[in-house]
VMD Tcl script that draws the C-alpha trace (Angstrom):
set ca {
  {60.36 139.70 -1.50}
  {59.77 138.67 2.09}
  {62.83 139.02 4.33}
  {62.88 135.47 5.62}
  {64.36 132.87 3.36}
  {62.97 129.97 1.39}
  {59.45 131.38 1.40}
  {56.92 131.26 -1.38}
  {54.03 133.69 -1.58}
  {50.34 133.08 -2.14}
  {50.53 129.33 -2.70}
  {47.41 127.31 -1.92}
  {48.34 125.96 1.48}
  {47.34 122.31 1.47}
  {48.48 121.87 5.05}
  {45.44 120.29 6.63}
  {47.64 117.92 8.59}
  {49.11 120.92 10.44}
  {45.72 121.73 11.89}
  {45.49 124.15 14.81}
  {45.65 124.08 18.56}
  {42.01 123.32 19.18}
  {42.14 124.01 22.91}
  {43.76 127.41 22.41}
  {41.29 128.32 19.67}
  {38.47 127.27 21.96}
  {39.72 129.53 24.75}
  {39.97 132.44 22.34}
  {36.37 131.88 21.22}
  {35.15 131.75 24.82}
  {37.03 134.95 25.70}
  {35.50 136.79 22.74}
  {31.98 135.56 23.46}
  {32.38 136.53 27.11}
  {33.95 139.98 26.86}
  {33.46 141.01 23.23}
  {35.81 141.48 20.30}
  {39.49 140.98 21.09}
  {42.24 143.36 19.99}
  {44.57 141.82 17.44}
  {47.47 142.42 19.82}
  {45.79 140.21 22.40}
  {45.02 137.56 19.80}
  {48.61 137.59 18.53}
  {49.93 137.33 22.07}
  {47.81 134.24 22.69}
  {48.57 132.69 19.30}
  {52.32 133.00 19.84}
  {52.91 132.93 23.60}
  {50.01 131.23 25.36}
  {51.67 128.83 27.83}
  {49.44 125.92 26.81}
  {49.20 126.34 23.06}
  {51.15 129.29 21.69}
  {53.43 128.87 18.70}
  {56.59 129.69 20.66}
  {55.55 127.38 23.49}
  {55.62 124.23 21.35}
  {57.65 121.26 22.54}
  {60.23 121.82 19.83}
  {61.56 125.09 18.41}
  {60.31 125.73 14.89}
  {62.95 127.84 13.13}
  {65.33 125.99 10.81}
  {65.22 124.07 7.56}
  {62.90 121.47 9.04}
  {60.62 124.09 10.57}
  {58.57 127.01 9.31}
  {61.24 129.59 8.49}
  {64.99 130.01 8.63}
  {66.93 132.78 10.34}
  {70.52 133.88 9.81}
  {72.03 131.75 12.63}
  {70.44 128.59 11.20}
  {71.58 129.50 7.72}
  {75.29 129.14 8.52}
  {77.66 129.55 11.53}
  {79.53 132.30 9.68}
  {76.82 134.72 10.84}
  {77.46 134.14 14.55}
  {81.22 133.90 14.05}
  {81.21 137.31 12.38}
  {79.11 138.89 15.13}
  {81.75 137.66 17.59}
  {84.04 140.36 16.23}
  {81.48 142.96 17.26}
  {81.24 141.49 20.77}
  {85.02 141.70 21.13}
  {85.06 145.31 19.95}
  {82.47 146.34 22.55}
  {84.48 144.59 25.27}
  {87.69 146.34 24.22}
  {86.08 149.78 23.98}
  {84.66 149.41 27.49}
  {88.14 148.69 28.86}
  {87.87 144.88 28.92}
  {85.53 144.54 31.94}
  {85.46 141.28 33.90}
  {82.84 139.89 33.90}
  {81.42 140.78 30.49}
  {77.88 139.42 30.13}
  {76.27 138.62 26.77}
  {72.51 138.23 27.15}
  {70.78 136.77 24.11}
  {67.02 137.17 23.85}
  {65.26 134.56 21.76}
  {68.24 132.24 22.20}
  {66.22 129.21 21.07}
  {68.23 126.02 21.08}
  {71.58 127.72 20.63}
  {72.26 128.12 16.91}
  {73.62 131.64 17.32}
  {75.23 131.01 20.70}
  {77.21 128.01 19.44}
  {78.78 129.88 16.52}
  {79.35 133.04 18.55}
  {81.01 131.32 21.49}
  {83.12 129.03 19.31}
  {84.60 132.11 17.65}
  {85.34 133.68 21.05}
  {86.68 130.60 22.86}
  {90.36 131.02 22.01}
  {90.45 134.82 22.31}
  {91.38 137.12 25.23}
  {87.71 137.80 26.07}
  {86.98 134.19 27.03}
  {87.98 134.27 30.75}
  {85.75 137.33 31.28}
  {82.80 136.12 29.23}
  {79.44 135.06 30.65}
  {76.61 133.98 28.35}
  {73.01 134.29 29.57}
  {70.26 132.96 27.26}
  {66.75 134.43 27.58}
  {63.80 132.38 26.33}
  {60.01 132.50 26.75}
  {59.95 128.69 27.02}
  {62.52 127.33 29.44}
  {62.50 123.91 27.75}
  {64.69 125.45 25.05}
  {67.36 126.19 27.63}
  {68.02 122.55 28.47}
  {68.57 121.77 24.78}
  {70.82 124.82 24.46}
  {72.86 123.79 27.52}
  {73.35 120.29 26.17}
  {74.37 121.66 22.79}
  {76.99 123.96 24.29}
  {78.30 121.19 26.54}
  {78.73 118.87 23.56}
  {81.16 121.31 21.93}
  {82.99 122.38 25.08}
  {81.36 125.79 25.54}
  {79.41 125.25 28.76}
  {81.97 126.98 31.00}
  {80.60 130.45 30.19}
  {76.90 129.51 30.29}
  {74.80 130.99 33.08}
  {71.25 129.68 33.16}
  {70.36 131.11 36.58}
  {70.71 134.87 36.21}
  {69.38 135.90 39.62}
  {71.89 138.66 40.37}
  {69.93 141.96 40.24}
  {73.13 144.02 39.97}
  {73.54 145.50 36.47}
  {76.66 144.30 34.68}
  {78.79 145.42 31.77}
  {78.15 143.61 28.53}
  {76.01 143.28 25.45}
  {72.30 142.54 25.02}
  {71.57 140.77 21.74}
  {68.24 140.07 20.03}
  {68.12 138.65 16.51}
  {64.64 138.52 14.95}
  {62.80 139.00 18.24}
  {61.05 142.35 17.91}
  {59.14 141.31 14.79}
  {57.25 138.73 16.86}
  {56.06 141.17 19.54}
  {52.25 141.52 19.47}
  {50.95 144.37 17.32}
  {47.71 146.27 17.13}
  {46.23 146.61 13.65}
  {44.57 149.83 12.54}
  {42.85 151.11 9.42}
  {41.98 154.58 8.22}
  {38.25 154.70 7.47}
  {36.26 157.82 6.49}
  {38.96 160.08 7.86}
  {39.02 158.28 11.22}
  {41.46 155.82 12.72}
  {39.79 152.48 13.43}
  {41.22 149.42 15.11}
  {40.91 145.90 13.73}
  {39.61 143.44 16.30}
  {38.90 139.72 16.27}
  {35.41 138.31 16.67}
  {33.63 134.98 16.22}
  {31.17 134.65 13.37}
  {28.03 132.54 13.09}
  {30.19 129.96 11.33}
  {32.29 129.66 14.53}
  {35.33 131.00 12.63}
  {37.42 134.02 13.60}
  {36.79 137.22 11.64}
  {38.02 140.80 11.66}
  {35.84 143.76 12.48}
  {36.58 147.47 12.83}
  {36.05 149.05 16.25}
  {36.90 152.26 18.08}
  {40.59 152.21 19.07}
  {41.10 150.42 22.36}
  {43.71 152.98 23.43}
  {44.60 156.54 22.40}
  {48.23 155.41 22.31}
  {47.66 154.12 18.77}
  {46.82 157.52 17.33}
  {49.45 159.12 19.53}
  {52.17 156.85 18.12}
  {51.31 157.75 14.53}
  {50.99 161.45 15.30}
  {54.28 161.47 17.19}
  {56.01 160.03 14.14}
  {54.32 162.44 11.75}
  {52.38 159.64 10.06}
  {48.96 160.17 8.47}
  {47.45 157.02 7.00}
  {45.53 157.39 3.74}
  {41.95 156.27 3.30}
  {41.68 152.47 3.47}
  {45.29 151.96 4.57}
  {45.98 149.19 7.09}
  {48.97 149.28 9.43}
  {50.48 147.59 12.48}
  {51.52 149.40 15.65}
  {53.60 147.66 18.31}
  {52.92 149.22 21.70}
  {54.96 146.50 23.42}
  {58.28 147.95 22.24}
  {58.75 150.38 25.11}
  {58.34 147.82 27.88}
  {60.41 145.19 26.05}
  {63.38 147.48 25.44}
  {63.26 148.92 28.96}
  {63.30 145.41 30.43}
  {66.04 144.20 28.10}
  {68.27 147.17 28.94}
  {67.69 147.05 32.69}
  {70.50 144.54 33.49}
  {73.03 146.61 31.53}
  {75.40 148.85 33.51}
  {77.63 149.74 30.57}
  {77.58 148.35 27.09}
  {75.41 147.92 24.02}
  {71.92 146.70 23.16}
  {72.21 145.17 19.68}
  {68.98 144.52 17.79}
  {68.78 142.83 14.38}
  {65.45 142.60 12.60}
  {63.54 143.45 9.47}
  {61.84 146.82 9.51}
  {62.15 150.45 8.49}
  {61.83 154.00 9.79}
  {58.21 155.05 10.25}
  {58.10 157.16 7.10}
  {58.99 154.08 5.02}
  {57.15 151.51 7.13}
  {53.85 153.31 6.68}
  {54.34 154.19 3.02}
  {50.79 154.37 1.58}
  {51.80 152.92 -1.78}
  {54.25 150.12 -1.00}
  {52.66 149.06 2.30}
  {49.02 150.03 1.98}
  {47.90 146.69 3.46}
  {50.47 146.56 6.25}
  {53.23 144.01 6.81}
  {51.62 141.29 8.92}
  {52.46 137.82 7.62}
  {52.04 134.20 8.71}
  {54.84 131.66 8.21}
  {54.27 127.93 7.97}
  {56.39 125.18 6.43}
  {58.50 127.73 4.53}
  {55.43 129.30 2.98}
  {54.08 132.76 3.66}
  {50.52 134.03 3.56}
  {48.41 136.83 4.99}
  {45.73 134.98 6.98}
  {46.57 135.04 10.71}
  {43.44 133.09 11.66}
  {44.46 129.78 10.07}
  {46.45 127.20 12.01}
  {46.14 129.13 15.27}
  {49.04 128.21 17.55}
  {50.77 126.28 14.74}
  {52.04 129.13 12.53}
  {54.33 132.06 13.21}
  {53.01 135.62 12.99}
  {55.27 138.55 12.28}
  {55.20 142.24 11.40}
  {57.95 144.61 10.28}
  {59.61 146.63 13.04}
  {59.14 150.38 13.36}
  {62.76 151.54 13.63}
  {61.68 155.06 14.63}
  {59.66 153.69 17.53}
  {62.53 151.42 18.59}
  {64.96 154.34 18.72}
  {62.52 156.47 20.69}
  {61.94 153.59 23.14}
  {65.69 153.10 23.55}
  {66.18 156.78 24.36}
  {63.30 156.62 26.86}
  {65.11 153.71 28.53}
  {68.21 155.83 29.02}
  {70.17 154.53 26.03}
  {71.93 156.53 23.33}
  {72.10 155.68 19.64}
  {75.46 154.18 18.73}
  {74.48 153.44 15.14}
  {71.86 152.12 12.74}
  {72.76 150.29 9.56}
  {71.79 147.31 7.42}
  {72.84 143.71 8.03}
  {74.86 143.66 4.80}
  {76.83 146.74 5.82}
  {77.28 145.49 9.38}
  {78.62 142.07 8.35}
  {80.93 143.64 5.79}
  {82.20 146.04 8.44}
  {82.91 143.13 10.79}
  {85.01 141.39 8.15}
  {82.75 138.62 6.88}
  {84.61 138.59 3.55}
  {87.89 137.82 5.33}
  {86.19 134.94 7.13}
  {84.97 133.59 3.82}
  {88.49 133.79 2.40}
  {89.90 131.99 5.43}
  {87.39 129.18 4.98}
  {88.30 128.93 1.31}
  {92.04 128.78 2.12}
  {91.60 126.09 4.77}
  {92.74 122.72 3.32}
  {90.03 121.00 5.36}
  {87.25 122.85 3.53}
  {85.51 120.55 1.07}
  {83.97 121.79 -2.15}
  {80.52 121.08 -0.71}
  {81.29 123.10 2.43}
  {82.67 125.95 0.33}
  {79.54 126.10 -1.80}
  {77.36 126.03 1.30}
  {79.09 128.94 3.00}
  {79.31 130.97 -0.21}
  {75.58 130.48 -0.82}
  {74.83 131.47 2.77}
  {76.96 134.58 2.47}
  {75.11 135.70 -0.64}
  {71.79 135.38 1.17}
  {73.04 137.16 4.29}
  {74.22 140.12 2.21}
  {71.51 140.21 -0.46}
  {69.79 143.63 -0.22}
  {66.58 142.03 -1.51}
  {66.49 139.59 1.44}
  {68.41 139.41 4.73}
  {70.96 141.99 3.70}
  {68.41 144.77 4.20}
  {67.64 143.82 7.81}
  {68.22 146.70 10.21}
  {71.04 146.52 12.75}
  {70.47 148.91 15.64}
  {72.95 149.51 18.46}
  {72.15 151.56 21.56}
  {74.64 152.27 24.30}
  {74.69 152.85 28.03}
  {77.78 154.34 29.60}
  {79.24 154.62 26.13}
  {82.35 156.81 25.58}
  {81.35 160.46 25.88}
  {83.63 161.65 23.09}
  {81.18 160.42 20.45}
  {80.13 157.11 18.95}
  {82.88 154.51 19.24}
  {84.29 153.24 15.92}
  {82.56 149.88 15.96}
  {83.16 147.74 12.90}
  {79.39 147.31 12.65}
  {79.12 150.87 11.39}
  {82.29 151.15 9.35}
  {80.16 151.67 6.24}
  {77.38 153.74 7.78}
  {77.33 156.92 9.85}
  {74.77 157.01 12.68}
  {71.38 158.09 11.39}
  {69.90 161.32 12.66}
  {67.78 161.15 15.83}
  {64.03 160.52 15.43}
  {61.79 163.49 14.90}
}
mol new
graphics top color blue
foreach p $ca { graphics top sphere $p radius 0.5 }
foreach p [lrange $ca 0 end-1] q [lrange $ca 1 end] { graphics top cylinder $p $q radius 0.2 }
display resetview
C-alpha cells in the first residue's frame, strides 16, 4: 500500500482536463535539445519547483481532500494537537528558553500550524513561543497568516525571519524530504547507470540510460553498503545534505524533527520488494508510476533514505535523539488520551467522534501512515544521554549508521 491516503493504484487515468504546464514542458524540451539529456533530478526539480510552472508553485496549494493527496495535518487536527506535546517537552528539557522558535518547513497554508498552535495557546510555553513558517512559494504565507489571525493565533507568527542569530527551538518538517529531487539509477551489466530524460522523435519525454553524472551516486550506495542487483532501479537524493544543513543552521539548541515515509538503506534498496524503486506520481488521489505525464500538474515523490538522513544530520553537527515510527511516536505523546478527551466532551457530536476515530486509525495504521518514520536530531542536547521525549517512549534510539 502507498503511504499517502485515499490513493488507488494503476487505474486508467482519464484526466485529460488536468493537462500539463505547456510552457514549462516547452522549456524542458528546449533545455534537452540544447544541452543534451537531463538528469532526472533536474527534471524533478523543474517539475516541482520551477517558479513559473512547478507543481509546488501553483496558485493554490494542492494537498487536502480537494487536491491530489492528503497528509496527516489535513486528515484531522488531532495530529498537530498531539505533536504540540512534543514541542512542549523539548522546551521544558531545554530549560524553558525565551524565545523558543518553531520553524516549520513546508508549512503550506497552515493546517499543521493551526492545530499545533491552538493546542499550545493556553499553556506556559505560549509567551515564549515564536512560529516561523518556511515555504518555497511565499503566496502560501499570506493565506497562512490570515488563517492564524482568524482563530486568534497571529501573535506568535513571524513572517520576516531576518535575524541571523541562531535561536533555541524546534525545526519541523512533515512530508518534505520525500519531495526533494532524486537521481534515478539502474544496475546494467554489472555497471551503475543513471536514468536521464530526453526528447523523442514524437516530441514526448523518454528515459535513457547514461553514464552517471556524478560519482556521488556510486559513493552514496557504497557508503551504505548497498549493491544493486542486475536490472534494479533506485532513487538517490543528493539534496539531503544541503537541505538538512540549511534547516539546522538557525538552531542554537533544540531539535530537528522530520516526519516522512522511508526506510533505512538496507530496506529501501531491497532487491525483491523495491526492485523498481519508489518513485510515484500523485494526481487527484490516484497514484501511478509515469513522471512524464501532466508535467507541472502532478506531485512526484520518492521514499526517504533514513540512513542518508542520519548521516547528513551528523555531518551538520546534530546528534541522533531518536528514530521511531509515526504510530509509536503519536502513542508516546498520548494521542489515545486526546481521543478519550474528545469522546468525553459533551460538545462532541457523533459525526465528529466518528471522524476523529477514523482519522486516528489511519494515523496509526502500520500499513499506511503509521509506518512513517519520525526522526529527531538534537543540537546542544543534554549530555547525559538522550532526553526522555514522549516521542520515543516506545522505541529506543536506533544504532548509528554504518
